[in-house]
C-alpha positions as CSV (number, residue, x, y, z in Angstrom):
1,M,-3.1,8.9,92.9
2,I,-0.4,10.9,91.3
3,V,-1.6,14.0,93.2
4,R,-1.2,12.2,96.5
5,D,2.3,10.9,95.7
6,F,3.3,14.4,94.6
7,L,2.0,15.9,97.9
8,I,3.9,13.3,99.9
9,C,7.1,14.3,98.0
10,L,6.4,17.9,98.7
11,L,5.8,17.0,102.4
12,Q,9.2,15.3,102.4
13,M,10.8,18.6,101.2
14,Y,9.1,20.4,104.1
15,L,10.4,17.9,106.6
16,L,13.9,18.1,105.2
17,E,13.8,21.9,105.5
18,D,12.4,21.7,109.1
19,L,15.4,19.5,110.1
20,E,18.1,21.6,108.3
21,K,16.9,25.1,109.3
22,N,17.9,24.6,112.9
23,M,21.5,23.6,111.9
24,L,22.3,25.6,108.8
25,P,21.8,29.2,107.7
26,Y,19.6,29.9,104.7
27,R,21.1,30.7,101.4
28,R,17.6,31.6,100.1
29,E,15.0,33.0,102.5
30,N,12.3,34.0,100.1
31,F,9.3,31.7,100.6
32,W,8.2,31.5,96.9
33,G,11.8,31.0,95.8
34,K,12.1,28.0,98.1
35,F,8.7,26.8,97.2
36,L,9.6,26.8,93.5
37,I,12.7,24.7,94.2
38,Y,10.7,22.3,96.4
39,F,8.0,22.0,93.7
40,V,10.5,21.1,91.0
41,V,12.4,18.6,93.2
42,A,9.1,17.0,94.3
43,L,8.2,16.5,90.6
44,I,11.7,14.9,90.1
45,M,11.1,12.6,93.2
46,L,7.7,11.7,91.9
47,G,9.2,10.5,88.6
48,I,11.9,8.6,90.5
49,N,9.3,6.8,92.7
50,H,7.1,5.9,89.8
51,L,10.0,4.1,88.0
52,E,9.5,1.5,90.8
53,S,13.1,0.6,91.0
54,S,14.3,0.3,94.6
55,V,18.0,0.5,93.8
56,F,17.5,3.6,91.7
57,N,15.3,5.1,94.3
58,M,17.8,4.5,97.1
59,V,20.6,6.2,95.1
60,M,18.7,9.1,93.6
61,I,16.5,10.3,96.4
62,P,19.4,11.1,98.7
63,V,21.0,12.9,95.7
64,T,17.9,15.1,95.3
65,Y,17.9,15.8,99.0
66,M,21.6,16.9,98.7
67,I,20.8,19.1,95.8
68,V,18.1,20.9,97.7
69,S,20.4,21.3,100.7
70,M,23.1,22.8,98.5
71,V,20.7,25.3,96.8
72,V,18.6,26.4,99.8
73,F,21.2,26.4,102.7
74,R,24.7,27.7,103.3
75,G,27.3,25.8,105.2
76,N,29.9,23.1,105.1
77,I,29.2,20.4,102.5
78,W,30.1,17.6,104.8
79,K,27.7,18.9,107.5
80,K,25.0,19.0,104.8
81,L,25.8,15.5,103.7
82,V,25.5,14.2,107.3
83,I,22.2,16.0,107.8
84,V,20.8,14.6,104.5
85,C,21.9,11.1,105.4
86,C,20.3,11.4,108.9
87,Y,17.1,12.6,107.3
88,Y,17.1,9.8,104.8
89,V,17.5,7.3,107.6
90,L,14.6,9.0,109.5
91,A,12.4,8.8,106.4
92,I,13.1,5.1,105.6
93,I,12.8,3.7,109.2
94,P,9.0,4.0,109.1
95,E,9.0,2.6,105.5
96,F,11.1,-0.4,106.7
97,L,8.7,-1.0,109.6
98,F,5.7,-1.0,107.2
99,A,7.5,-3.2,104.7
100,T,8.1,-5.7,107.5
101,L,4.6,-5.6,109.0
102,T,2.6,-5.5,105.8
103,N,4.9,-7.2,103.3
104,A,4.6,-4.1,101.1
105,Y,7.9,-4.0,99.2
106,G,8.7,-0.4,98.2
107,V,6.0,1.5,100.0
108,T,6.8,4.8,98.2
109,G,6.9,3.0,94.8
110,A,4.8,0.0,93.9
111,S,1.6,-0.6,95.9
112,E,2.0,-4.4,96.2
113,G,1.0,-5.6,99.7
114,F,-1.9,-3.0,100.0
115,G,-5.5,-4.0,99.4
116,T,-6.5,-0.6,98.1
117,E,-5.0,2.8,97.3
118,I,-6.6,4.2,100.4
119,E,-4.7,1.7,102.5
120,K,-1.5,2.9,100.8
121,T,-2.5,6.5,101.5
122,L,-3.0,5.8,105.2
123,A,0.3,4.0,105.3
124,L,2.1,7.0,103.7
125,L,0.4,9.5,106.0
126,L,1.3,7.3,109.0
127,M,5.0,7.0,107.9
128,S,5.1,10.8,107.3
129,T,3.7,11.4,110.8
130,M,6.4,9.1,112.3
131,T,9.1,11.0,110.4
132,F,7.6,14.3,111.5
133,L,7.7,13.1,115.1
134,F,11.4,12.0,114.9
135,I,12.4,15.4,113.4
136,K,10.6,17.4,116.0
137,C,12.3,15.5,118.7
138,I,15.7,16.1,117.1
139,N,14.8,19.8,116.7
140,Q,14.0,20.0,120.4
141,V,17.5,18.7,121.2
142,T,19.4,20.9,118.7
143,R,17.5,24.1,119.8
144,K,17.4,23.3,123.5
145,R,19.6,26.2,124.4
146,N,16.8,28.6,123.2
147,Y,14.1,27.0,125.3
148,L,12.9,27.8,128.8
149,T,11.8,25.0,131.1
150,I,8.2,25.8,130.6
151,E,8.7,25.5,126.9
152,N,10.3,22.1,127.3
153,K,7.2,21.0,129.3
154,T,5.0,22.4,126.6
155,F,6.9,20.5,123.9
156,T,6.5,17.3,125.9
157,V,2.8,17.8,126.0
158,L,2.7,18.6,122.3
159,L,4.3,15.3,121.6
160,M,1.0,13.7,122.6
161,L,-0.5,15.0,119.4
162,P,1.7,13.2,116.8
163,T,1.8,10.2,119.1
164,A,-2.0,10.1,119.2
165,T,-2.1,10.6,115.4
166,I,0.2,7.6,114.9
167,I,-2.0,5.5,117.2
168,I,-5.2,6.6,115.5
169,L,-3.9,6.0,111.9
170,G,-2.4,2.7,113.0
171,C,-5.8,1.6,114.4
172,V,-7.6,2.7,111.3
173,F,-5.0,0.9,109.1
174,Y,-5.2,-2.4,111.0
175,S,-8.9,-2.4,111.9
176,N,-10.1,-3.7,108.5
177,I,-12.4,-0.8,108.0
178,S,-14.3,-0.9,104.7
179,F,-13.0,1.8,102.4
180,E,-16.2,2.0,100.3
181,G,-18.8,4.7,99.9
182,M,-18.1,7.8,102.1
183,N,-15.2,6.1,103.8
184,R,-13.3,6.2,100.5
185,V,-13.2,10.0,100.8
186,M,-13.6,10.7,104.5
187,V,-10.8,8.4,105.8
188,P,-7.9,9.8,103.8
189,V,-9.2,13.4,104.1
190,G,-9.5,13.0,107.9
191,A,-6.0,11.4,108.1
192,S,-4.5,14.2,106.0
193,L,-6.2,16.8,108.2
194,L,-4.7,15.1,111.3
195,L,-1.2,15.4,109.8
196,L,-1.8,19.0,108.8
197,T,-3.0,19.8,112.3
198,N,0.3,18.4,113.7
199,I,2.3,20.6,111.3
200,F,0.2,23.7,112.1
201,I,0.4,23.2,115.9
202,F,4.2,22.7,115.9
203,S,4.6,25.7,113.5
204,V,2.7,27.8,116.1
205,F,5.0,26.4,118.8
206,D,8.1,27.2,116.8
207,R,6.8,30.8,116.3
208,F,6.1,30.9,120.1
209,V,9.7,29.9,120.8
210,E,11.0,32.6,118.4
211,K,8.9,35.3,120.0
212,S,9.8,34.1,123.5
213,E,13.5,34.4,122.5
214,E,12.9,37.9,121.2
215,V,11.1,38.9,124.4
216,K,14.1,37.6,126.4
217,K,16.5,39.6,124.3
218,M,14.4,42.8,124.7
219,D,14.3,42.2,128.4
220,R,18.1,41.8,128.6
221,L,18.5,45.0,126.6
222,Y,16.1,46.8,128.9
223,Q,18.0,45.6,132.0
224,K,21.3,46.6,130.4
225,S,19.9,50.0,129.5
226,R,18.7,50.6,133.1
227,A,22.1,49.6,134.4
228,E,23.8,52.0,132.0
229,I,21.4,54.8,133.0
230,A,22.0,54.2,136.7
231,N,25.8,54.2,136.1
232,L,25.6,57.5,134.1
233,Q,23.5,59.1,136.9
234,Y,26.1,58.0,139.4
235,M,28.9,59.4,137.3
236,N,27.1,62.7,136.9
237,K,26.6,62.9,140.7
238,V,30.4,62.2,141.2
239,N,31.3,64.9,138.7
240,E,29.0,67.4,140.4
241,D,30.5,66.5,143.8
242,N,34.0,67.0,142.4
243,R,33.0,70.3,140.9
244,A,31.6,71.5,144.2
245,F,34.8,70.3,146.0
246,L,37.1,72.1,143.5
247,H,34.9,75.2,143.8
248,D,35.4,75.1,147.6
249,I,39.1,74.6,147.2
250,N,39.4,77.6,144.9
251,K,37.4,79.7,147.2
252,F,39.4,78.7,150.2
253,T,42.7,79.4,148.3
254,K,41.5,82.9,147.3
255,T,40.5,83.7,150.8
256,S,43.8,82.5,152.2
257,H,45.7,84.6,149.6
258,T,43.7,87.7,150.6
259,V,44.3,87.2,154.3
260,S,48.1,86.7,153.7
261,V,48.3,89.9,151.7
262,C,46.6,91.9,154.4
């Protein structure tokens, strides 16, 4: 299950970026450049997790997060440190809950406490979904100034998707379903697709918010342009009236001068 563990580490990199991108400017915006960094760091995290040392894991995982933050994002180092610590807490809360409920010590490392690797896969996907939900809620707060009321309502409706995903995966995990035959393949594939659906839907929502903000900016520019055009038209009219008035004054002066000479 090395591939699964690697993909989970890669997913953690995505979630870290999703949290930081709303608070810090990018140092590297090229997709493939960032992907290469995440790929290498995910491999490092995979090695750390497979050492199965909880103390080493708790020290080195935040360090790898901090390295990613320093390389990919610009900004104050203390702010990065705070965000990394917040993300680490968000990531270990679901793990702590599962360690408590299932007696699975070190969910991301050793697989004690799980009957099968599929149970561990479901647990990891469920924990990732919970972390994903936490991060999206934080993002909604940090980017609230960019959202319209209708978008806030839309976000609330969208929260039903990860919430339903957590409930479904939890039910599957605790329902003692037999993971034999087709279930051995279909259950983890279906759970993975559920998580990917969550990521895709919220990515579309983020894109919708960005486009909505662009439309609002264009509308403000249009309204400003109309006001400036109206002001220019008014100024031209005033100038024309002044020219006509000066023309009449000059004409009146010439006429008066001619009459006085006569």
